[in-house]
N, C-alpha and C positions, 0 to 999 in steps of 0.2 A: 299750404295749410295754415289756416288761422288760429288765433290763441284761443278762440272759444270753441273749436271742433274738438271732439273726443276721439281719443287715439283707440283704434280697433286692435292693433297687435304691437308687441314691444318693438318691432323693427320700425314701426311708424312713429314712435316716440322721439321727439327731438326737442331739446332746450335751447332757447335763443334768448336774445336780448329783449324782446318784447316791442320792439318797435315794429308798426304795421308796414312801414314801406321797405322793409328788409326783404329780399328775394333771395331765398335758399333753394339752390338748384343742387340737391344731392341725391346720387343714386345709390339709394340704400341697398339695392340688390348686389351692387358690386362691392360693398364694404367688407373688408377682410376683417373678421374679428380678431382681437388680440386675446391670446390666452394668458391671464395672469396667475394662473395656478389657483391652488387653494387660498381660501381665506385665511387670514391669521387665526381665528377662532378654531377652523377646521385642523389647520396645522397643530395647534397646541392640543386639542382634543382628542384628535384621531391619529395623526401620524406622529405626534410629539417631537417633530422638528420643524423647522421654519423653511418654507419652500424657498429654495435659493433663486428662483426665477423672480422673485418679488424685488426687483432692483428698478430704479429710476432710470428711464430712458429719456436722455435730453430731446429726442424727436417729440414727445408728447409733451413734457413738462420739465422745467428747471426750478421751479419754485422750492421744491423740496431739497434741492442741493444747497440753496442759499440759506436753508433753516438748519442744516447739520452744522454741529459745533465739534470740532475734533477735540480729543482729550488732550489736555495739557499737563496733567498731574496723576499720579498713581494713587488711589485710594488707600489710606493708611499710613502714607509717608510722614503725616505729621507725628506719628508714634514710632517712628523708625529712628534708632539712635547708632550712629556708628562705633562698632565695636572698639575701634581705636581709642575713642574718648574714654572708654572704660579702663582699657589696660594701661593708660597713661601713668597710673597709680603705682603700678608694679615696675620699679626700678631697683637696680641693684648697686649703682655706682654712686657713693656718698659723697657729696660736696659740702659736708658739714664734719666737725670733730666726732669721731667715732671711736670707742674703746670697747673691747672684749675681755671678759674676765671669768676664769673658770670657777664654778660653784662646787664646792668638794663636801659640803656638809648638808644633810638633811635631818632636821631635828623633828622627831614625831612626838606631838603634845601627849602627855601621859594621861589627860583627861578626855582625850578623844577616842572614841570606840568606832571603828569602821569594819564592816564585815563584807566578804565576797566569796563566792565560790571559787574553788580551785581551778585553773585554766583547764578547759575540756568539758567542764560541767555546766551544762546550759539549763540548769533547773530553774524554775521561778522562785523569787522570793515570796512569801506569804504576805498577804496584805497586814497593814498595821492594825493591832488590837488596843484598845483602852486598858490602861493600867489601873492599878489601884488609887495611884494619884490623880487620875482622871486625864492624864495626858497620853498620847499615843505612844506605842512601844518602840518604833523605829521609823525613820523617813526613808523611802525609796526614791532612789536617782540613780542615772547614769553613772557607772563607776568612774568613768574618765572625769566626771565633774567634780570629784573631790581633790584633783591635783592643783588647780589654780589656788584655792585657799591653803592648802597644805603648802605648796611652794612659795607662799607669801612669808613663811618663816616668822610667823607673830611671836612677839616678845611679850612679858608681862608688862602691863602699863602702856602699851601702844594705843595710840589714837588712830582708828582704823576707819575707812570709807569704802562702802560696797556701792560704786556709782550707778551701776543698772542692776539693782538687787533682786527684782522679782524674778520667780515666783518666792524666793527666800531660802532655798536649800543651801546655798553656799554661806550666806549669812548665818544660818543655824550652824553649820559645821565651825565657823570661826568663833561663835559664842560657845560652843561646847568646849572648846579650848581653855575657856575661862581667863585668856590672856588680855583681850582688849579692856582698857580703862573706859572706852565708849567707842560704840559702833555705830556709824551714820549708814543708815538704809535708804538710799535714794532711788526714787524712779520718777518718771515723767507723768504718769497717770493716777489718779485717786483709785481706780479700780485695781491697779497693780499693787499700789500700798495696802490696800484691803487685804490682798492675798497675802503678802508679807505679814500682815498683823495677824491673820487668821493662822498662819503657820507658827508664828511665836506663841500664840495662845494655846495651840494643840500640843505643842511639844516641850514648853517650858512651865511647869505647873504654877509657879509664882512670878509669872511674867509682869502681871498688872502691878504686884506689890514691890518687887524688887528690881524689875529690869526696865519696864517701860519709862521712857524720859529721864533714866538714871544712867544706865549702861547701854541702852538701846534708844536710838533717836530715828524716827521716819521724817524724811525730806522729800517733797515733791518740787522736783526741778528738772529741767532738761540738762543733763550731764555736761554738755559742752558750754553752759552758761554758769555753772557753780563757780563762785567766786572766793571761797575761803582759801586764798592762796598761801602757800608755805606752812600748812596746818597739820598735815597728816603724816604719820609715820609710815603707814602702809595703805595701799590702794587696790582694791580689786576692781579691775576693769573688763567686766564680761560683757562685752558690747552686744546690741541687737545685730543680728547676722541673718544668712539666708536659712538657718537652721536645717542643714541638709537632710539629716535623717528624717526629721518631721515632714519635711516637703516630699520626701520619697514615700511616706507611708500614708499621707493625709492630702485630700484633693480640695478641702474647704480652705478657701482664702490662702490658697497655695501662692507663695511669692515668685514662683516660676511660671505663673499664668500670664498669658501674652498681654493682658490688660494691666499687668504690674510690671512691666519691662522697664519704665523710667524709674519706678521707685526702687527696684532691685539694682539697678546700674548706679543710682545714687548712694547706695548703703556705703561703699568705701570712703566716700568723702565724709559722711556722717561718723563713721567709726574713727578716722584719723582727726576729725575735729574733737571728739570726745576724748581720745587718748592724748593729743597734744594738751589739752585743757588740763587733764588730771596730772600731767607732768608738773604743770605750775601749781596744783595743789599739794603737791608733795614737799614735805621740809627737804631742805638740802642734806643728802645722806638717805633719805628715805626711798623705799622701794614699792614698786606696783608690779602686779602681773596682768598682762592683758591676754584675753582668751577669746576663742569664737568656737562654735560647733559646726564650722564650714570646712571644706576641703579646698575652697578658693584660695590660691596663692596671693590674687589681689587682696582679699580681706585679711590675710594673715601677714605675710613678711611685707607685702606691699603696702598696707596701713601703717605697720611698725615704721617703715622706712620714711613714709610721707610724714607721719607725726613727729618723728625725730628731726627732720629738716624743718618742718613748720614752727615747731618749740625753738630751735636755734636761730632761725632767720627773723622770727617775729618778736622772740623775747630773750634770746642769747642763753638758752637753757641748753646744757649738755647731759648725756646720761651714759651710764656704761651697761652694756648688754651683757647679762649674765649667761653663760654658757652652761646649759643645764646636761649636756651630754653624759658627764660623769654620774649625775645623780640618778638618772632615769634607769641606770643598770640595776639599781636596787628594785626596780619595780617591773622589771622585765619578765617576771614569773606571773604577773597578773595581767599586764597590758601589753599589746604589740604596738611598738613605735616605729614611725615612719622616720628612719635615720635621715637626718638632713642633707640629702644629697644636693638638692637645689635650695633647701631653706638656709637662710643666713641669720635671722633673728630668734628663732624658736625651733620648738619641738611638736610632734603631733602624734595622738593617739588614733590609729586607724582602724575601723571595724574588721574583725577577724572572727570567723565563726566559732572557735574554740574559746574566744574571749572577746564577745561581741559587744565592746564598748566603743563611745566615741561616733563620728569622728569629734576630736577636739584639739585645736591648737593652743599653744600657751608660749608666752616669750615674757621673760623677767627684765625689768629695767630698773636701775637704781640711778636716782638724780645726783649729779656730781655737785661737790660742795664748792 
C-alpha cells in the first residue's frame, strides 16, 4: 500500500516511516487486538474509577517507564515539626539557684470594686451603660483575669509596668487601686495601644486632664526588647498565648489551625523571652506576676522554668518563687483551682460550670537582691 492510497477501512490503516522502498508484510486479518479498557475520560466521567488494566506492558513500549519519577518526599513535610522540639521547654529539674517562699497575706485595695455572682449562679452581667460623668458603668471581663493584678500586691507609689497590656482591662484594675505612681502600658502594635487608650477614655472620666502622660503612659515595643532595666517595682506579664477558651469558641484565625502550627509551637519561646527580660526590668526586690489563659503545661510551668534558667545563665539574676497555695484558700468560694499536683511554679483557675472562669495560670516571682 502506497502513501498516496486512501484507506477503505480502519484495519487497512497503517502508519509507517514514509520511505517508499519499505516493504510491509503484515497480515492484518491475524492481528489480535489488545483491549486497553476504558479511556481515561470514560473512567472518570462514567465509572468514576480508573481502569486497572491501563498498565504499561514492556512488550509494547518502555518509554513510559523511563518517564516515571518515583516520590521522594511527602507533601506537607516542610510544615511538620517534631513534637519533641516543642516539649523540650517543659522541664522540672532546676540547674540554677531556686528558692520558694510561702505568701501568707492578700491585701485587697480599698478603692477597688469587683463584683461576681455567687458560685452556681450562671447569670449574665448586664452590658455597661453610660453614667452621668460620661464614662461607662462597669468593665466586663473573665473573673479569673482579676487575679494577676490583685496578686501583684500593689503599694502606694509603685512604678508599674503592664508588659503586654492590650486590651487594657488589667491595667484598668491596677489604676482603680490608685496605688501606682506611674503605670506604663506597653504593647507591640499601634492598633492594640489604641484599644488601651479607648478603654482608659471610656472608664476614667478625667483621663486626658489628669492621667494621660502623667500617671499613665503608653509604650509601643516588643516586650522582649524593653530595656529600662532595674526600673520597676511591679510588673504584670500577661503574655500572648493560645487563648484556649477563645480558640474553643471561635474558628476565625484560630491558633490551632493546621496552617499556624509553626507559629503555635514557637509561642513558649516567645513567652520565655518576654518573661526573662521582665525579670531584668524589675528592681532588686521587685515582684512580677506571669499569667496565661492556657491549659498548656509548656506555656505555664515550662516557660517559667525556661525564663528562670535563661535569666540566671545569661545575666546572673535569681528569683524567689512565691507559693500562693495559702492565699488561694480565700478565693475558693469564687473560683475552682487546679491544685498543683504537677505544677511547680504556679496555680491555675480551671473552668467549672458553677464558676465558669478561666482557664488562667499565674505565677509570682520576686527578684532577689
